[in-house]
C-alpha positions in Angstrom: -61.0 83.8 -51.4 -59.5 82.1 -48.5 -61.6 84.3 -46.1 -64.8 83.1 -47.6 -63.8 79.3 -47.6 -65.0 78.7 -44.1 -68.4 80.3 -44.8 -68.8 78.6 -48.0 -68.2 75.3 -46.4 -70.6 76.1 -43.6 -73.3 77.0 -46.0 -72.7 73.7 -48.0 -73.0 71.8 -44.8 -76.2 73.4 -43.8 -77.7 72.9 -47.3 -76.6 69.2 -47.2 -78.2 68.8 -43.6 -81.3 70.5 -44.8 -81.6 68.5 -48.0 -81.1 65.2 -45.8 -83.9 66.3 -43.5 -86.3 67.0 -46.4 -85.4 63.7 -47.9 -86.0 61.9 -44.5 -89.3 63.5 -43.9 -90.7 62.9 -47.4 -89.5 59.2 -47.2 -91.3 59.0 -43.9 -94.6 60.4 -45.5 -94.2 58.1 -48.5 -93.9 55.0 -46.2 -96.9 56.1 -44.1 -98.9 56.7 -47.3 -98.1 53.2 -48.5 -98.9 51.6 -45.3 -102.3 53.5 -45.1 -103.1 52.3 -48.6 -102.3 48.8 -47.7 -104.3 49.0 -44.4 -107.3 50.4 -46.4 -107.1 47.7 -49.1 -107.1 45.0 -46.2 -110.0 46.7 -44.4 -112.1 46.9 -47.7 -111.5 43.1 -48.2 -112.5 42.4 -44.7 -115.6 44.6 -45.2 -116.5 42.6 -48.5 -116.3 39.4 -46.7 -118.2 40.6 -43.6 -121.1 42.0 -45.7 -121.8 38.7 -47.4 -124.1 37.3 -44.7 -126.4 34.4 -45.3 -130.0 34.9 -46.1 -131.0 33.6 -42.6 -128.8 36.3 -40.9 -130.5 38.9 -43.2 -133.9 37.8 -42.2 -132.9 37.8 -38.5 -131.5 41.4 -38.8 -134.7 42.5 -40.6 -136.8 40.9 -37.8 -134.8 42.6 -35.0 -135.0 45.9 -36.9 -138.8 45.7 -36.9 -138.9 44.7 -33.3 -136.7 47.5 -32.3 -138.7 50.0 -34.4 -142.0 48.8 -32.6 -140.4 49.1 -29.1 -139.3 52.7 -30.0 -142.7 53.6 -31.0 -144.2 52.4 -27.7 -141.4 54.2 -25.8 -142.0 57.4 -27.6 -145.8 57.1 -27.1 -145.4 56.6 -23.3 -142.9 59.4 -22.9 -145.1 61.8 -24.6 -147.9 60.7 -22.5 -145.9 61.4 -19.4 -145.0 65.0 -20.7 -148.7 65.8 -21.3 -150.4 66.6 -18.0 -153.5 64.6 -17.2 -156.8 66.5 -17.6 
């Protein structure tokens, strides 16, 4: 029994170190998960506040969107005309 005592103590020390590392890693993962959840909640709150623009802003965005769409149509038409050789 006395010959096995150092080996048993060594194995117990290895098991304790391994258990400590597992606990440490899982604690880090848990804290990262909680921080990520808090960050997501904060960002979703910011998104809700940012999305509530006034009607004036919504009208301006709609007007800008229509202008950009018209410009895009003209640019596409001109670029297609440049690709087609003149007859």
